[in-house]
BAMAR-604709 format. One record per atom (N, C-alpha, C): residue in one letter; x, y, z; atom name. Coordinates in pm, 1 decimal, decimal comma. Last residue first. Example, Ala and Ser with C-alpha at 12.3 -4.5 7.8 and 13.67 -1.06 7.14 Angstrom:
! residues 2
('S' (1285,0 -225,0 708,0) 'N')
('S' (1367,0 -106,0 714,0) 'CA')
('S' (1290,0 3,0 787,0) 'C')
('A' (1319,0 -569,0 780,0) 'N')
('A' (1230,0 -450,0 780,0) 'CA')
('A' (1320,0 -330,0 780,0) 'C')
***
This chain:
! residues 197
('D' (586,6 1568,9 1047,2) 'N')
('D' (669,2 1665,1 967,6) 'CA')
('D' (742,4 1553,8 906,4) 'C')
('E' (331,3 1493,7 1213,9) 'N')
('E' (266,7 1535,1 1092,6) 'CA')
('E' (414,0 1610,4 988,4) 'C')
('K' (286,5 1153,2 1371,3) 'N')
('K' (434,9 1297,1 1293,1) 'CA')
('K' (382,8 1382,6 1206,7) 'C')
('I' (-21,6 1093,2 1452,3) 'N')
('I' (83,9 1047,6 1399,7) 'CA')
('I' (188,6 1176,7 1361,4) 'C')
('R' (-134,4 1070,3 1780,5) 'N')
('R' (-137,3 1197,4 1661,5) 'CA')
('R' (-62,1 1129,0 1570,8) 'C')
('K' (-170,4 790,8 1976,9) 'N')
('K' (-120,5 951,3 1930,5) 'CA')
('K' (-146,5 967,1 1864,1) 'C')
('L' (-354,2 650,9 2073,6) 'N')
('L' (-288,9 652,2 2176,9) 'CA')
('L' (-179,3 767,0 2135,3) 'C')
('F' (-742,8 545,4 2117,7) 'N')
('F' (-615,0 665,9 2106,1) 'CA')
('F' (-542,5 640,3 2154,0) 'C')
('K' (-757,8 102,3 2067,7) 'N')
('K' (-832,3 257,8 2127,2) 'CA')
('K' (-725,1 438,6 2161,3) 'C')
('A' (-973,0 -141,8 1988,0) 'N')
('A' (-891,8 -27,9 1967,8) 'CA')
('A' (-902,4 100,4 2057,8) 'C')
('P' (-1087,7 -345,4 2194,5) 'N')
('P' (-1123,1 -355,4 2085,5) 'CA')
('P' (-1043,7 -187,8 2071,7) 'C')
('S' (-718,8 -373,2 2106,5) 'N')
('S' (-901,5 -454,3 2144,7) 'CA')
('S' (-957,4 -495,8 2219,0) 'C')
('G' (-471,1 -172,2 2002,3) 'N')
('G' (-556,3 -275,7 2109,9) 'CA')
('G' (-664,2 -332,8 2093,0) 'C')
('V' (-497,6 149,1 1906,8) 'N')
('V' (-415,6 37,1 1907,9) 'CA')
('V' (-513,5 -43,3 2079,6) 'C')
('H' (-452,1 404,4 1659,8) 'N')
('H' (-461,5 351,8 1724,5) 'CA')
('H' (-468,3 225,6 1765,2) 'C')
('I' (-366,1 728,4 1566,6) 'N')
('I' (-291,6 611,7 1551,7) 'CA')
('I' (-371,1 531,2 1677,1) 'C')
('E' (-468,0 1016,3 1363,5) 'N')
('E' (-452,5 925,2 1419,1) 'CA')
('E' (-411,2 768,0 1467,8) 'C')
('Y' (-519,3 1155,4 1100,4) 'N')
('Y' (-378,4 1149,5 1186,3) 'CA')
('Y' (-376,1 1059,7 1263,3) 'C')
('D' (-827,0 1171,3 1124,5) 'N')
('D' (-746,7 1169,3 1065,8) 'CA')
('D' (-586,2 1174,3 1169,9) 'C')
('P' (-1033,1 903,1 1364,4) 'N')
('P' (-1003,1 1002,7 1320,6) 'CA')
('P' (-843,5 1006,9 1227,9) 'C')
('I' (-1170,0 573,1 1345,1) 'N')
('I' (-1036,2 638,3 1351,2) 'CA')
('I' (-1015,4 750,6 1295,1) 'C')
('D' (-1451,9 470,0 1428,6) 'N')
('D' (-1434,2 490,0 1352,6) 'CA')
('D' (-1265,2 589,7 1360,5) 'C')
('H' (-1473,7 157,1 1599,4) 'N')
('H' (-1544,5 265,8 1592,0) 'CA')
('H' (-1490,2 354,8 1454,1) 'C')
('T' (-1350,0 -106,5 1573,1) 'N')
('T' (-1472,7 -147,9 1602,3) 'CA')
('T' (-1545,1 -5,0 1622,6) 'C')
('A' (-1043,8 -247,1 1475,6) 'N')
('A' (-1141,4 -136,4 1518,1) 'CA')
('A' (-1270,3 -179,2 1490,7) 'C')
('L' (-823,7 -406,3 1700,6) 'N')
('L' (-992,8 -505,6 1614,3) 'CA')
('L' (-1048,0 -302,5 1634,0) 'C')
('S' (-532,8 -493,2 1570,6) 'N')
('S' (-639,9 -416,6 1662,8) 'CA')
('S' (-721,9 -483,8 1590,7) 'C')
('A' (-222,6 -631,3 1589,1) 'N')
('A' (-307,7 -649,0 1593,0) 'CA')
('A' (-441,3 -652,0 1691,8) 'C')
('A' (-48,1 -283,6 1504,0) 'N')
('A' (-32,1 -469,0 1560,5) 'CA')
('A' (-183,0 -514,4 1595,9) 'C')
('G' (-336,8 -37,7 1468,6) 'N')
('G' (-126,7 -103,7 1483,6) 'CA')
('G' (-188,2 -232,2 1555,3) 'C')
('L' (-388,6 198,2 1285,2) 'N')
('L' (-439,9 117,7 1307,9) 'CA')
('L' (-355,2 56,0 1331,2) 'C')
('M' (-368,9 553,5 1170,6) 'N')
('M' (-325,0 413,0 1104,1) 'CA')
('M' (-338,9 342,2 1288,3) 'C')
('A' (-371,9 788,9 944,1) 'N')
('A' (-444,4 740,5 1028,6) 'CA')
('A' (-374,6 549,4 1017,1) 'C')
('F' (-399,6 983,2 734,1) 'N')
('F' (-287,7 1016,9 763,4) 'CA')
('F' (-301,5 900,8 901,9) 'C')
('A' (-787,8 1011,8 748,8) 'N')
('A' (-664,9 970,1 658,8) 'CA')
('A' (-545,8 981,0 716,9) 'C')
('G' (-944,5 733,1 877,3) 'N')
('G' (-898,4 836,6 910,2) 'CA')
('G' (-800,9 838,3 774,5) 'C')
('I' (-1067,2 405,5 846,1) 'N')
('I' (-949,0 472,6 948,5) 'CA')
('I' (-945,7 582,5 861,1) 'C')
('K' (-1393,4 336,6 952,7) 'N')
('K' (-1316,3 370,8 888,8) 'CA')
('K' (-1244,7 446,0 952,8) 'C')
('K' (-1657,2 101,1 882,2) 'N')
('K' (-1606,6 152,8 984,7) 'CA')
('K' (-1471,8 187,2 887,0) 'C')
('Y' (-1837,5 -88,6 829,8) 'N')
('Y' (-1855,2 33,3 786,2) 'CA')
('Y' (-1820,9 80,3 866,8) 'C')
('A' (-1652,0 -398,3 921,0) 'N')
('A' (-1794,0 -350,4 846,7) 'CA')
('A' (-1832,8 -187,5 878,5) 'C')
('L' (-1376,6 -373,1 1123,2) 'N')
('L' (-1540,3 -428,8 1126,0) 'CA')
('L' (-1599,7 -346,0 996,6) 'C')
('I' (-1058,1 -453,8 1065,8) 'N')
('I' (-1146,6 -312,7 1069,9) 'CA')
('I' (-1239,9 -357,5 1062,7) 'C')
('T' (-791,6 -656,9 1255,4) 'N')
('T' (-948,9 -586,9 1170,8) 'CA')
('T' (-1033,4 -439,9 1117,6) 'C')
('S' (-426,5 -720,4 1183,7) 'N')
('S' (-470,9 -613,3 1239,3) 'CA')
('S' (-693,6 -609,5 1144,7) 'C')
('G' (-181,5 -859,1 1119,1) 'N')
('G' (-318,9 -891,1 1125,1) 'CA')
('G' (-440,9 -824,1 1221,9) 'C')
('V' (19,4 -532,2 1096,5) 'N')
('V' (-11,8 -702,2 1088,7) 'CA')
('V' (-140,6 -744,3 1176,2) 'C')
('A' (-186,7 -213,3 1091,7) 'N')
('A' (-107,9 -339,6 1096,1) 'CA')
('A' (-95,0 -445,4 1083,5) 'C')
('I' (-306,9 -42,0 787,0) 'N')
('I' (-371,2 -134,9 891,6) 'CA')
('I' (-203,1 -215,4 902,4) 'C')
('D' (-239,1 318,2 741,2) 'N')
('D' (-164,5 142,1 742,7) 'CA')
('D' (-303,0 132,3 850,3) 'C')
('S' (-312,3 571,5 486,3) 'N')
('S' (-345,3 578,7 647,7) 'CA')
('S' (-287,3 385,9 598,4) 'C')
('C' (-348,0 706,3 225,2) 'N')
('C' (-181,9 707,9 305,7) 'CA')
('C' (-247,5 646,4 467,1) 'C')
('I' (-640,1 811,9 239,4) 'N')
('I' (-569,0 856,8 181,5) 'CA')
('I' (-472,7 823,6 329,1) 'C')
('G' (-877,7 625,7 437,0) 'N')
('G' (-834,0 715,5 378,1) 'CA')
('G' (-713,7 752,7 340,2) 'C')
('M' (-1072,2 333,8 403,3) 'N')
('M' (-953,9 390,3 479,6) 'CA')
('M' (-840,7 499,9 415,6) 'C')
('K' (-1375,2 155,1 516,9) 'N')
('K' (-1306,7 239,1 399,5) 'CA')
('K' (-1063,5 261,0 463,9) 'C')
('S' (-1573,8 -163,5 475,1) 'N')
('S' (-1529,9 -71,9 468,2) 'CA')
('S' (-1397,4 7,3 444,4) 'C')
('Y' (-1778,3 -275,9 344,6) 'N')
('Y' (-1870,6 -155,9 326,9) 'CA')
('Y' (-1725,9 -62,5 452,0) 'C')
('G' (-1689,3 -569,3 457,1) 'N')
('G' (-1715,2 -511,9 381,8) 'CA')
('G' (-1771,5 -411,6 379,3) 'C')
('T' (-1299,0 -530,3 660,4) 'N')
('T' (-1449,0 -611,8 587,4) 'CA')
('T' (-1529,6 -573,6 535,1) 'C')
('M' (-971,0 -607,9 631,3) 'N')
('M' (-1074,6 -489,4 558,8) 'CA')
('M' (-1197,8 -556,3 523,0) 'C')
('I' (-694,2 -742,3 796,9) 'N')
('I' (-844,5 -784,6 714,9) 'CA')
('I' (-939,6 -619,5 751,7) 'C')
('A' (-362,9 -829,3 714,8) 'N')
('A' (-484,9 -770,2 754,9) 'CA')
('A' (-572,8 -783,1 762,0) 'C')
('G' (-138,3 -1063,8 629,7) 'N')
('G' (-259,6 -1014,4 796,4) 'CA')
('G' (-413,9 -939,7 819,1) 'C')
('V' (64,6 -732,9 613,5) 'N')
('V' (28,6 -902,6 645,6) 'CA')
('V' (-85,2 -914,1 758,4) 'C')
('S' (-65,8 -419,4 584,6) 'N')
('S' (72,6 -530,0 638,1) 'CA')
('S' (-43,9 -706,1 669,4) 'C')
('C' (-211,3 -230,3 382,0) 'N')
('C' (-271,5 -292,1 466,9) 'CA')
('C' (-118,4 -385,8 492,7) 'C')
('H' (-142,0 154,7 299,7) 'N')
('H' (-109,0 18,3 319,0) 'CA')
('H' (-89,1 -100,5 384,2) 'C')
('C' (-197,4 367,1 34,6) 'N')
('C' (-312,0 331,3 235,7) 'CA')
('C' (-141,3 209,9 208,4) 'C')
('L' (-184,5 550,1 -203,6) 'N')
('L' (-88,9 531,0 -74,3) 'CA')
('L' (-111,8 476,2 64,7) 'C')
('E' (-557,4 651,7 -208,5) 'N')
('E' (-380,9 637,0 -259,2) 'CA')
('E' (-341,0 638,2 -154,4) 'C')
('G' (-781,5 414,4 -9,3) 'N')
('G' (-719,4 532,2 -37,5) 'CA')
('G' (-578,6 506,0 -151,9) 'C')
('M' (-1049,6 189,7 -28,6) 'N')
('M' (-933,5 222,0 -5,1) 'CA')
('M' (-850,8 329,8 -61,2) 'C')
('E' (-1331,3 98,2 42,3) 'N')
('E' (-1246,1 159,5 27,4) 'CA')
('E' (-1170,9 217,1 -10,0) 'C')
('I' (-1522,0 -247,1 40,6) 'N')
('I' (-1461,0 -175,0 42,0) 'CA')
('I' (-1384,3 0,2 -39,5) 'C')
('N' (-1723,5 -430,4 -180,5) 'N')
('N' (-1681,1 -273,3 -112,4) 'CA')
('N' (-1636,6 -180,8 -50,1) 'C')
('H' (-1519,4 -688,6 10,0) 'N')
('H' (-1654,0 -631,5 -74,3) 'CA')
('H' (-1692,1 -504,5 -53,7) 'C')
('G' (-1239,7 -689,8 138,9) 'N')
('G' (-1324,1 -756,6 200,7) 'CA')
('G' (-1440,7 -687,1 48,1) 'C')
('I' (-921,2 -839,5 165,9) 'N')
('I' (-952,8 -681,7 120,4) 'CA')
('I' (-1110,1 -759,4 41,6) 'C')
('M' (-679,1 -962,0 340,0) 'N')
('M' (-835,0 -1022,1 306,7) 'CA')
('M' (-857,6 -875,0 291,6) 'C')
('S' (-345,6 -1086,6 328,1) 'N')
('S' (-466,4 -1026,3 359,2) 'CA')
('S' (-545,7 -992,9 336,4) 'C')
('N' (-88,9 -1242,3 250,2) 'N')
('N' (-217,1 -1289,5 303,5) 'CA')
('N' (-293,4 -1210,5 368,6) 'C')
('A' (121,8 -955,3 230,3) 'N')
('A' (79,5 -1109,9 202,0) 'CA')
('A' (-73,6 -1146,0 277,7) 'C')
('M' (-10,6 -647,0 159,1) 'N')
('M' (66,0 -780,1 168,0) 'CA')
('M' (7,7 -888,3 189,9) 'C')
('I' (-95,2 -413,4 -47,2) 'N')
('I' (-135,0 -515,0 49,8) 'CA')
('I' (-66,1 -606,5 56,7) 'C')
('L' (-55,5 -62,0 -108,4) 'N')
('L' (11,0 -190,8 -57,2) 'CA')
('L' (-19,7 -297,2 -37,5) 'C')
('S' (-82,2 223,7 -342,1) 'N')
('S' (-147,3 119,4 -211,0) 'CA')
('S' (-29,8 28,9 -258,6) 'C')
('S' (-146,8 293,0 -570,8) 'N')
('S' (34,8 286,6 -485,7) 'CA')
('S' (2,2 288,4 -353,7) 'C')
('S' (-463,4 438,9 -580,2) 'N')
('S' (-372,7 400,8 -678,4) 'CA')
('S' (-147,4 364,0 -584,5) 'C')
('G' (-702,9 200,2 -410,6) 'N')
('G' (-664,4 389,6 -463,5) 'CA')
('G' (-490,7 318,3 -503,0) 'C')
('I' (-979,9 -16,8 -509,6) 'N')
('I' (-775,6 -7,5 -424,7) 'CA')
('I' (-644,3 125,6 -463,5) 'C')
('I' (-1284,5 -95,1 -393,3) 'N')
('I' (-1181,8 -36,3 -482,7) 'CA')
('I' (-1052,6 53,2 -414,4) 'C')
('A' (-1461,9 -374,9 -489,8) 'N')
('A' (-1341,5 -261,7 -374,6) 'CA')
('A' (-1330,9 -219,2 -517,4) 'C')
('Q' (-1676,1 -539,6 -608,4) 'N')
('Q' (-1648,3 -371,1 -624,1) 'CA')
('Q' (-1603,7 -351,8 -500,1) 'C')
('P' (-1561,9 -835,2 -434,5) 'N')
('P' (-1578,1 -803,9 -528,2) 'CA')
('P' (-1680,8 -614,0 -505,4) 'C')
('G' (-1192,9 -844,9 -275,2) 'N')
('G' (-1338,2 -869,4 -310,4) 'CA')
('G' (-1422,7 -790,3 -330,4) 'C')
('V' (-937,1 -958,9 -199,2) 'N')
('V' (-929,6 -868,2 -253,3) 'CA')
('V' (-1124,4 -894,4 -274,0) 'C')
('Y' (-646,3 -1215,8 -97,9) 'N')
('Y' (-796,4 -1172,6 -115,7) 'CA')
('Y' (-886,8 -1025,1 -182,3) 'C')
('C' (-339,3 -1327,6 -101,7) 'N')
('C' (-432,9 -1172,6 -73,9) 'CA')
('C' (-613,3 -1239,0 -150,2) 'C')
('N' (-144,7 -1455,5 -160,3) 'N')
('N' (-224,8 -1569,9 -86,4) 'CA')
('N' (-391,6 -1378,2 -49,3) 'C')
('A' (115,4 -1236,3 -249,9) 'N')
('A' (48,7 -1388,2 -255,4) 'CA')
('A' (-28,1 -1431,1 -154,1) 'C')
('M' (52,0 -869,5 -276,1) 'N')
('M' (152,6 -985,1 -274,5) 'CA')
('M' (89,6 -1098,8 -220,0) 'C')
('I' (-53,6 -570,8 -483,4) 'N')
('I' (-107,1 -683,9 -453,9) 'CA')
('I' (28,3 -838,2 -422,3) 'C')
('F' (-6,9 -294,0 -570,2) 'N')
('F' (129,7 -400,6 -529,7) 'CA')
('F' (16,3 -518,1 -471,8) 'C')
('V' (-13,2 -5,6 -781,8) 'N')
('V' (-113,4 -68,7 -643,8) 'CA')
('V' (-12,6 -205,4 -632,2) 'C')
('G' (-4,5 85,2 -1060,5) 'N')
('G' (62,6 125,7 -892,9) 'CA')
('G' (12,6 8,6 -779,1) 'C')
('P' (-374,6 205,8 -1044,6) 'N')
('P' (-237,8 161,6 -1125,3) 'CA')
('P' (-148,9 228,9 -1035,2) 'C')
('E' (-608,5 45,3 -876,9) 'N')
('E' (-581,3 127,3 -918,1) 'CA')
('E' (-428,3 156,5 -1032,0) 'C')
('I' (-886,7 -161,8 -942,1) 'N')
('I' (-707,2 -175,0 -918,4) 'CA')
('I' (-695,7 -67,9 -918,9) 'C')
('I' (-1186,1 -291,8 -858,7) 'N')
('I' (-1137,9 -161,0 -962,0) 'CA')
('I' (-972,6 -158,9 -864,2) 'C')
('A' (-1323,5 -529,2 -903,4) 'N')
('A' (-1248,3 -475,8 -793,6) 'CA')
('A' (-1244,3 -365,2 -880,3) 'C')
('N' (-1458,2 -769,7 -1100,7) 'N')
('N' (-1529,0 -563,8 -1053,1) 'CA')
('N' (-1496,8 -496,3 -973,8) 'C')
('K' (-1338,9 -984,5 -1008,6) 'N')
('K' (-1332,2 -899,1 -1158,1) 'CA')
('K' (-1395,1 -770,9 -1161,9) 'C')
('A' (-1142,5 -1001,5 -744,3) 'N')
('A' (-1295,1 -951,6 -859,8) 'CA')
('A' (-1273,8 -901,0 -920,2) 'C')
('V' (-850,3 -1102,2 -671,4) 'N')
('V' (-893,6 -1042,0 -727,8) 'CA')
('V' (-990,9 -993,3 -805,7) 'C')
('F' (-590,4 -1322,1 -522,8) 'N')
('F' (-714,1 -1364,0 -645,2) 'CA')
('F' (-829,6 -1155,1 -612,1) 'C')
('A' (-298,0 -1410,9 -566,9) 'N')
('A' (-385,9 -1317,1 -505,0) 'CA')
('A' (-531,0 -1363,5 -628,0) 'C')
('S' (-100,0 -1655,5 -721,3) 'N')
('S' (-144,6 -1670,8 -641,1) 'CA')
('S' (-280,3 -1573,2 -531,3) 'C')
('K' (41,2 -1407,4 -841,5) 'N')
('K' (-39,6 -1463,4 -940,9) 'CA')
('K' (-108,9 -1567,9 -815,0) 'C')
('H' (36,6 -1135,2 -741,9) 'N')
('H' (94,8 -1171,0 -713,8) 'CA')
('H' (-15,0 -1292,2 -805,9) 'C')
('I' (-7,8 -755,8 -916,7) 'N')
('I' (-54,8 -877,8 -865,5) 'CA')
('I' (54,1 -980,7 -871,7) 'C')
('I' (104,2 -457,2 -1026,4) 'N')
('I' (166,4 -614,2 -986,7) 'CA')
('I' (59,6 -622,3 -893,3) 'C')
('T' (103,4 -156,2 -1192,4) 'N')
('T' (61,5 -295,8 -1104,1) 'CA')
('T' (57,2 -401,3 -1145,7) 'C')
('A' (373,7 41,7 -1208,2) 'N')
('A' (391,1 -104,1 -1222,2) 'CA')
('A' (232,3 -125,4 -1173,5) 'C')
('L' (352,0 388,5 -1372,4) 'N')
('L' (297,0 283,2 -1219,3) 'CA')
('L' (288,0 201,2 -1299,2) 'C')
('R' (306,6 492,6 -1556,6) 'N')
('R' (418,9 524,2 -1533,7) 'CA')
('R' (447,0 371,5 -1408,3) 'C')
('N' (51,2 653,7 -1595,3) 'N')
('N' (81,0 572,1 -1647,5) 'CA')
('N' (162,1 497,6 -1678,4) 'C')
('K' (87,4 821,1 -1330,2) 'N')
('K' (37,0 669,3 -1389,2) 'CA')
('K' (27,1 558,7 -1461,6) 'C')
('P' (387,7 1000,4 -1337,2) 'N')
('P' (254,3 986,4 -1395,3) 'CA')
('P' (197,2 856,7 -1377,4) 'C')
('I' (499,8 1099,9 -1001,6) 'N')
('I' (558,1 986,4 -1112,3) 'CA')
('I' (416,2 978,5 -1157,1) 'C')
('N' (626,9 1258,8 -871,1) 'N')
('N' (570,4 1278,9 -933,6) 'CA')
('N' (618,3 1213,8 -1059,8) 'C')
('A' (825,1 1267,6 -606,6) 'N')
('A' (848,2 1228,3 -673,3) 'CA')
('A' (723,8 1211,3 -886,1) 'C')
('E' (656,5 1423,5 -452,2) 'N')
('E' (803,6 1544,6 -498,8) 'CA')
('E' (802,2 1442,6 -595,9) 'C')
('R' (478,9 1280,7 -369,9) 'N')
('R' (382,6 1356,0 -479,5) 'CA')
('R' (557,4 1490,1 -557,6) 'C')
('Y' (641,2 1108,5 -213,2) 'N')
('Y' (544,1 1016,5 -398,1) 'CA')
('Y' (485,9 1120,6 -426,8) 'C')
('M' (688,1 1254,2 21,6) 'N')
('M' (830,2 1214,8 -118,1) 'CA')
('M' (690,4 1181,6 -213,0) 'C')
('K' (427,9 1340,5 117,2) 'N')
('K' (578,6 1462,4 50,2) 'CA')
('K' (667,6 1380,0 -62,4) 'C')
('E' (322,1 1049,5 135,1) 'N')
('E' (291,1 1127,8 69,2) 'CA')
('E' (398,8 1287,7 6,5) 'C')
('T' (538,9 988,0 409,3) 'N')
('T' (537,0 905,6 252,3) 'CA')
('T' (429,5 1005,0 227,9) 'C')
('L' (496,1 1282,2 592,8) 'N')
('L' (651,8 1257,0 472,3) 'CA')
('L' (623,2 1128,8 334,8) 'C')
('V' (262,6 1186,8 682,4) 'N')
('V' (234,0 1276,1 561,5) 'CA')
('V' (337,4 1237,5 471,3) 'C')
('N' (283,7 913,6 824,9) 'N')
('N' (222,4 887,4 650,0) 'CA')
('N' (189,4 997,9 606,5) 'C')
('R' (484,3 749,2 978,3) 'N')
('R' (543,3 912,5 914,1) 'CA')
('R' (464,8 922,3 730,1) 'C')
('G' (300,9 538,9 1031,7) 'N')
('G' (365,8 671,7 1214,9) 'CA')
('G' (400,1 787,6 1152,7) 'C')
('V' (556,4 365,9 871,4) 'N')
('V' (456,2 349,3 924,9) 'CA')
('V' (403,6 475,2 1007,5) 'C')
('L' (603,2 461,0 525,1) 'N')
('L' (698,0 512,2 659,1) 'CA')
('L' (544,5 515,0 723,6) 'C')
('H' (608,4 378,2 253,8) 'N')
('H' (581,1 322,0 325,6) 'CA')
('H' (604,0 346,4 481,2) 'C')
('I' (735,1 304,5 -104,8) 'N')
('I' (802,0 425,2 47,4) 'CA')
('I' (701,6 416,2 146,2) 'C')
('G' (700,3 231,3 -331,5) 'N')
('G' (723,7 87,1 -188,5) 'CA')
('G' (813,3 222,1 -109,8) 'C')
('W' (595,7 208,5 -634,1) 'N')
('W' (639,0 305,4 -512,5) 'CA')
('W' (627,9 186,7 -396,0) 'C')
('S' (724,3 48,2 -930,1) 'N')
('S' (634,0 -10,3 -742,7) 'CA')
('S' (698,6 155,9 -640,7) 'C')
('F' (786,1 269,9 -1253,8) 'N')
('F' (742,5 194,3 -1111,6) 'CA')
('F' (696,3 187,2 -1012,7) 'C')
('Y' (983,6 125,1 -1598,6) 'N')
('Y' (803,0 170,2 -1478,8) 'CA')
('Y' (831,4 158,5 -1352,2) 'C')
('Y' (1136,1 226,5 -1831,6) 'N')
('Y' (1129,3 144,0 -1702,0) 'CA')
('Y' (995,2 182,6 -1606,1) 'C')
('D' (1184,0 309,9 -2097,0) 'N')
('D' (1243,6 131,2 -2052,6) 'CA')
('D' (1156,4 160,1 -1951,2) 'C')
('T' (1112,7 565,6 -2213,1) 'N')
('T' (970,8 486,0 -2225,1) 'CA')
('T' (1018,8 311,9 -2163,7) 'C')
('T' (1306,6 796,0 -2063,9) 'N')
('T' (1297,3 653,2 -2127,4) 'CA')
('T' (1145,7 609,5 -2135,4) 'C')
('D' (1233,0 1035,8 -1821,5) 'N')
('D' (1261,3 1059,8 -1998,5) 'CA')
('D' (1295,2 961,1 -2096,7) 'C')
('L' (1211,2 864,3 -1607,2) 'N')
('L' (1125,8 907,7 -1653,3) 'CA')
('L' (1069,6 921,1 -1758,0) 'C')
('F' (1431,3 839,1 -1531,9) 'N')
('F' (1449,9 697,6 -1545,6) 'CA')
('F' (1286,8 807,0 -1629,5) 'C')
('R' (1527,9 1109,9 -1489,9) 'N')
('R' (1657,1 1123,7 -1553,9) 'CA')
('R' (1549,8 948,6 -1627,5) 'C')
('K' (1317,7 1170,9 -1226,5) 'N')
('K' (1345,3 1187,6 -1354,9) 'CA')
('K' (1436,2 1138,8 -1486,6) 'C')
('I' (1520,7 1039,2 -1069,6) 'N')
('I' (1343,6 961,5 -1149,9) 'CA')
('I' (1276,2 1053,3 -1212,9) 'C')
('S' (1652,1 1055,8 -876,6) 'N')
('S' (1729,7 1123,6 -1031,3) 'CA')
('S' (1573,8 1017,1 -1111,2) 'C')
('S' (1628,1 1164,2 -637,3) 'N')
('S' (1636,4 1251,1 -774,0) 'CA')
('S' (1682,7 1240,5 -892,4) 'C')
('L' (1617,4 956,4 -499,1) 'N')
('L' (1525,1 960,0 -559,0) 'CA')
('L' (1500,1 1102,8 -671,2) 'C')
('P' (1981,1 821,8 -667,1) 'N')
('P' (1873,0 824,0 -640,6) 'CA')
('P' (1777,0 906,4 -623,5) 'C')
('G' (1938,0 466,5 -870,8) 'N')
('G' (1954,2 622,2 -849,4) 'CA')
('G' (1872,3 631,3 -690,4) 'C')
('I' (2023,0 168,9 -821,9) 'N')
('I' (2067,5 265,3 -973,5) 'CA')
('I' (2044,1 442,0 -972,8) 'C')
('V' (2101,0 -2,8 -634,0) 'N')
('V' (2033,4 79,2 -607,4) 'CA')
('V' (2101,1 138,6 -769,0) 'C')
('P' (2080,5 -416,2 -728,4) 'N')
('P' (2154,5 -290,9 -710,7) 'CA')
('P' (2071,6 -210,4 -752,4) 'C')
('Y' (1902,9 -648,8 -552,7) 'N')
('Y' (1952,0 -579,2 -630,2) 'CA')
('Y' (2020,8 -478,5 -557,1) 'C')
('G' (1926,0 -761,4 -289,3) 'N')
('G' (2008,8 -828,8 -343,9) 'CA')
('G' (2023,8 -744,0 -506,4) 'C')
('C' (1731,1 -565,4 -146,0) 'N')
('C' (1695,7 -760,5 -120,6) 'CA')
('C' (1816,7 -772,9 -256,2) 'C')
('V' (2013,2 -339,2 -247,9) 'N')
('V' (1806,7 -341,0 -126,3) 'CA')
('V' (1801,2 -494,3 -192,3) 'C')
('Q' (2249,4 -145,5 -255,5) 'N')
('Q' (2185,9 -265,9 -263,4) 'CA')
('Q' (2075,7 -257,7 -151,2) 'C')
('E' (2338,2 104,1 -144,0) 'N')
('E' (2420,0 49,9 -295,9) 'CA')
('E' (2304,8 -63,9 -327,9) 'C')
('E' (2113,3 354,9 -24,5) 'N')
('E' (2184,3 241,4 -2,0) 'CA')
('E' (2219,4 196,7 -140,8) 'C')
('F' (2018,9 581,3 42,3) 'N')
('F' (2076,3 549,0 109,3) 'CA')
('F' (2149,4 439,4 96,5) 'C')
('D' (1861,5 647,4 -158,4) 'N')
('D' (1892,4 770,8 -88,0) 'CA')
('D' (2007,0 711,4 10,7) 'C')
('N' (1707,7 498,2 -437,8) 'N')
('N' (1722,5 481,8 -278,6) 'CA')
('N' (1786,8 599,1 -334,3) 'C')
('I' (1559,1 242,3 -650,9) 'N')
('I' (1587,4 391,2 -609,1) 'CA')
('I' (1598,0 441,1 -447,4) 'C')
('F' (1678,6 -14,4 -788,2) 'N')
('F' (1570,9 26,4 -674,3) 'CA')
('F' (1627,6 139,1 -665,7) 'C')
('G' (1651,5 -248,4 -1078,3) 'N')
('G' (1702,7 -191,1 -969,6) 'CA')
('G' (1632,2 -143,5 -845,6) 'C')
('V' (1450,2 -413,1 -1200,6) 'N')
('V' (1575,6 -386,6 -1304,7) 'CA')
('V' (1658,5 -346,2 -1137,7) 'C')
('I' (1233,3 -680,4 -1238,3) 'N')
('I' (1344,8 -561,4 -1136,9) 'CA')
('I' (1387,1 -577,3 -1247,5) 'C')
('E' (994,0 -773,6 -1510,2) 'N')
('E' (1145,3 -736,6 -1411,6) 'CA')
('E' (1212,3 -658,6 -1324,1) 'C')
('W' (645,6 -847,2 -1539,2) 'N')
('W' (796,8 -723,4 -1473,6) 'CA')
('W' (892,7 -761,1 -1446,6) 'C')
('E' (604,1 -1109,4 -1673,6) 'N')
('E' (594,5 -975,7 -1735,2) 'CA')
('E' (644,7 -813,6 -1724,5) 'C')
('Y' (666,6 -1353,4 -1690,7) 'N')
('Y' (775,4 -1247,9 -1694,8) 'CA')
('Y' (704,0 -1123,6 -1709,4) 'C')
('D' (575,0 -1574,6 -1467,2) 'N')
('D' (627,6 -1484,6 -1547,5) 'CA')
('D' (644,1 -1346,0 -1535,1) 'C')
('N' (696,5 -1886,9 -1434,1) 'N')
('N' (704,0 -1861,6 -1517,4) 'CA')
('N' (610,1 -1723,6 -1567,3) 'C')
('Y' (556,9 -1915,8 -1106,2) 'N')
('Y' (461,8 -1875,9 -1240,0) 'CA')
('Y' (531,7 -1871,9 -1379,2) 'C')
('R' (792,8 -1916,2 -971,5) 'N')
('R' (666,8 -2004,7 -953,9) 'CA')
('R' (611,5 -2044,7 -1086,1) 'C')
('K' (1012,9 -1700,6 -1052,7) 'N')
('K' (1000,6 -1861,4 -1072,1) 'CA')
('K' (931,2 -1919,8 -1027,9) 'C')
('Q' (777,8 -1472,7 -1163,9) 'N')
('Q' (867,5 -1509,6 -1289,2) 'CA')
('Q' (923,6 -1687,8 -1253,8) 'C')
('N' (711,4 -1433,9 -881,8) 'N')
('N' (618,7 -1432,3 -1021,2) 'CA')
('N' (722,8 -1575,3 -1132,3) 'C')
***
């Protein structure tokens, strides 16, 4: 947003990371254990960026351990995205370029909606969800907490992806997907359970 839209609402200072010294050209300013130190000052806000595809339980565990208050989560919406006025966007949501979020949609805290995704009207997306590039949620569909829909996948109207569940790449959910399950294909079929460690 800064280069194209001259938008300086948020400035990236760096990343919190246990394994690297640099991420995407930005410095790593500390490990996960340093989050509390940054919370002790009012100068820093956080955008949750850990979405371990297929390891959704671990994603939630790390998020809970980080214990970042909702008022310290940065909500970032790309200027090219359309978000309906009556959609509810909870703290910490990141909506990337060219996305559509329809009327009365509810997007849960710290969810990530990647570029070119279409989030229909009256959908419900739980906390910590991940919609990959080009994903489509049609009207009244639901995603449980910490669930994923992969690249180019579609959830049909009134269908639900359960908590910690995943719809694989280029898949079509024509039925509800139970909690903790990965379904793939068109129409999507059960592949396996996610790792719960």
